[in-house]
Structure formats: structure tokens, C-alpha cells
C-alpha positions as CSV (number, residue, x, y, z in Angstrom):
1,M,67.4,17.4,-95.2
2,P,70.1,14.8,-95.5
3,T,68.8,11.2,-96.0
4,E,69.2,9.5,-93.0
5,I,68.0,5.9,-92.6
6,I,66.2,5.2,-89.0
7,P,65.8,1.6,-87.5
8,Y,62.1,1.3,-87.1
9,L,61.6,-1.5,-83.9
10,F,58.7,-3.0,-82.7
11,F,58.2,-3.4,-78.3
12,R,54.9,-4.8,-77.2
13,D,55.4,-2.1,-74.3
14,V,56.8,1.0,-76.0
15,P,57.0,2.7,-72.3
16,A,58.8,0.0,-70.9
17,A,61.5,-0.2,-74.0
18,L,61.8,3.6,-73.7
19,E,63.0,3.2,-69.9
20,W,65.0,-0.1,-70.5
21,L,66.3,1.4,-73.8
22,G,67.7,4.6,-71.8
23,R,68.6,2.4,-68.8
24,A,70.8,-0.2,-70.3
25,F,72.2,1.5,-73.3
26,G,72.1,5.0,-72.9
27,F,69.5,6.2,-75.5
28,D,67.7,9.4,-74.4
29,E,63.9,9.7,-75.4
30,E,63.1,12.4,-77.8
31,M,59.6,11.9,-78.3
32,R,56.7,9.5,-77.9
33,H,53.0,9.7,-78.9
34,A,49.7,7.8,-79.0
35,T,48.5,6.4,-82.3
36,P,45.0,6.4,-83.5
37,S,44.8,2.5,-83.0
38,G,45.5,2.8,-79.3
39,G,49.6,1.9,-79.6
40,M,52.5,4.1,-79.1
41,H,54.9,5.6,-81.4
42,A,58.4,7.0,-79.9
43,Q,61.8,8.1,-80.8
44,M,65.1,7.7,-79.2
45,T,68.5,8.9,-80.1
46,F,71.9,7.8,-79.1
47,H,74.8,10.0,-79.8
48,G,73.1,11.8,-82.5
49,Q,71.6,8.4,-84.1
50,R,68.0,7.6,-84.1
51,I,65.6,4.7,-83.4
52,M,61.7,4.7,-83.6
53,M,59.6,2.5,-82.1
54,G,55.9,1.2,-82.0
55,Q,53.7,-1.7,-81.1
56,G,52.7,-3.0,-84.4
57,A,50.0,-5.2,-85.3
58,T,49.6,-8.8,-86.6
59,S,47.2,-7.8,-88.9
60,W,50.2,-5.5,-90.6
61,G,52.7,-8.6,-90.3
62,M,54.9,-6.7,-88.0
63,V,55.3,-7.5,-84.1
64,S,58.0,-7.6,-81.8
65,P,60.9,-10.8,-82.0
66,R,59.3,-12.0,-78.4
67,D,55.5,-12.3,-80.3
68,A,57.1,-13.9,-83.7
69,G,59.5,-16.3,-81.9
70,M,62.6,-15.1,-83.4
71,A,64.4,-11.9,-84.6
72,T,64.2,-11.2,-88.4
73,T,66.6,-8.4,-88.0
74,G,69.2,-6.7,-85.5
75,V,70.9,-3.2,-85.2
76,F,74.7,-2.6,-85.5
77,V,76.1,0.5,-83.7
78,Y,79.9,1.6,-83.7
79,L,80.8,3.4,-80.8
80,D,83.9,4.0,-78.2
81,G,84.2,2.3,-75.2
82,V,82.5,-1.0,-76.2
83,D,83.7,-2.5,-72.8
84,A,82.2,0.0,-71.0
85,H,78.9,0.2,-72.6
86,H,79.0,-4.0,-72.2
87,A,79.1,-3.1,-68.4
88,R,76.2,-1.2,-68.3
89,A,74.1,-3.3,-70.2
90,R,75.0,-6.3,-68.6
91,D,74.2,-4.2,-64.9
92,A,70.8,-3.2,-66.2
93,G,70.4,-6.9,-66.4
94,A,70.3,-7.2,-70.4
95,D,70.8,-10.5,-71.8
96,I,74.4,-10.7,-73.0
97,V,74.5,-13.0,-76.1
98,H,78.5,-13.0,-76.4
99,P,80.6,-10.5,-73.9
100,P,83.2,-8.5,-75.7
101,R,85.5,-10.1,-78.1
102,D,88.0,-8.7,-80.6
103,E,87.3,-9.3,-84.3
104,P,88.4,-8.3,-87.5
105,Y,86.0,-5.4,-87.8
106,G,86.6,-4.2,-83.7
107,R,85.9,-5.2,-80.4
108,T,82.6,-6.3,-80.0
109,Y,79.7,-7.6,-77.8
110,T,76.0,-8.9,-78.7
111,V,73.1,-8.2,-76.6
112,R,69.2,-8.7,-76.8
113,D,67.0,-6.4,-75.5
114,L,63.5,-6.9,-73.5
115,D,61.8,-8.2,-76.7
116,G,64.9,-10.0,-78.1
117,H,66.2,-7.6,-80.5
118,P,69.7,-8.5,-81.2
119,W,72.3,-5.7,-80.9
120,F,75.8,-5.5,-82.4
121,F,77.6,-2.8,-80.3
122,T,81.5,-2.3,-81.5
123,T,84.5,-0.1,-81.6
124,P,86.0,-0.2,-84.7
125,P,89.7,-0.9,-84.9
126,G,92.4,1.7,-85.2
């Protein structure tokens, strides 16, 4: 099996995050299951790439950005068609931080999900 690095994000409401990430960003749900602590763990894909998510716990020092009052990490995604992706996220009511613009590393926009994680969607140059 090849090595794979998978972002693990913490959301207050995992079922709501699953629905929202599908509608706003085009992610597909792969699985969800209850955890022994009464929370939920889930996995989604986007063009063959995975993210995982759960509710975390303050006792573990792992909470959503909304609960923490700030984000400490973001997710950077290379994709084709950043302008169309931006339109989808905007139409779903996403919190657009920066609309699409050209940068040296590509055409990019920045958005926050329903719990405040920043996402950077970029079509690389060339």
C-alpha cells in the first residue's frame, strides 16, 4: 500500500459537515460510523483524494475552529476549474474569504467551511 497523508478535520456536527462538503465543494461520502464515545467518524473523497473527520474532544485538545475561536491549519487543494468550483461554493452559501484571483502559484480562492476551516482551492499555472 502506498503512503497516503489524509487531513483529519474536527467538526461540531459531522453529519452536517458531510452534507455541506458534498453540496458546497463536491466531496463524496465514503463512510461514517459512530465512535465508542458517542461521536462520529467519517471519510470523504474529492477526485480520488481523502479527508477524514470527527467531533474531537476538549479532553484531547482537538476541537473545531469554531469551538477554538481560530483555525490552526487549512487544506490546500489543486484542481482544474477553480472559477466553477468557486461559483459552486458561493452558491451553496460558503464563507468566501478571497474570490478567485491570479497568484504566482496559480488561480486561487480561499473559503471557510461551516466550522471555520480555511480551504485554498487553486488551479496551478500552465
